[in-house]
C-alpha positions in Angstrom: 106.3 81.9 121.2 102.8 80.5 121.4 101.4 83.8 120.4 103.6 83.8 117.2 102.5 80.3 116.4 98.9 81.2 116.7 99.0 84.5 114.7 101.5 83.6 112.0 99.3 81.4 109.8 96.5 84.0 109.7 99.0 86.7 108.9 100.4 84.6 106.0 97.0 84.0 104.6 96.1 87.7 104.7 99.5 88.6 103.2 99.1 86.1 100.4 95.6 87.3 99.5 96.8 90.9 99.4 99.8 90.0 97.3 97.7 88.1 94.8 95.3 91.0 94.6 98.2 93.6 94.1 99.7 91.5 91.3 96.4 90.8 89.5 95.4 94.5 89.6 98.6 95.6 87.7 97.8 96.4 84.1 101.2 95.6 82.6 99.9 92.9 80.2 102.7 93.1 77.7 102.0 89.6 76.4 104.6 87.2 75.3 106.5 89.8 73.2 107.9 91.4 76.4 109.0 88.0 77.7 111.2 87.5 74.6 112.8 91.0 74.5 110.4 92.8 72.1 112.0 96.2 71.6 109.0 98.4 71.0 108.4 101.7 72.5 106.2 100.1 75.2 109.3 98.7 76.9 110.3 102.3 77.9 107.4 102.9 80.2 107.2 105.0 83.4 104.7 103.9 86.1 102.6 106.7 87.6 99.9 107.1 90.2 98.0 104.0 91.2 100.1 101.7 89.0 103.2 102.8 90.9 101.5 102.3 94.2 100.4 98.8 93.2 103.9 98.0 92.0 105.6 99.2 95.2 103.0 97.6 97.4 103.4 94.2 95.7 107.2 94.4 96.4 106.5 95.3 100.1 104.0 92.5 100.4 106.3 90.0 98.8 109.1 90.9 101.2 106.7 90.7 104.2 105.4 87.3 103.1 109.0 86.0 102.7 109.9 87.3 106.1 106.9 85.7 107.7 107.7 82.4 106.0 111.3 82.6 107.3 110.0 83.4 110.8 107.7 80.4 110.6 110.7 78.2 109.7 112.9 79.6 112.5 110.3 79.3 115.2 109.2 75.8 114.2 
């Protein structure tokens, strides 16, 4: 347990930095129109290549960060 308590904060910091980077690198800037249901052709969009990788990696990083936070609560 002592090893988990010593490594978990560092892992959470690294995961949070990677998650912030993955989210900020996504180019989906639809503006406020997309937030209010703007029905233009841009709403039907398929991610490809690096954008798909960033999208999936941000989901994986978010799940890992949530699991590490849950682990920190359980072991506290």
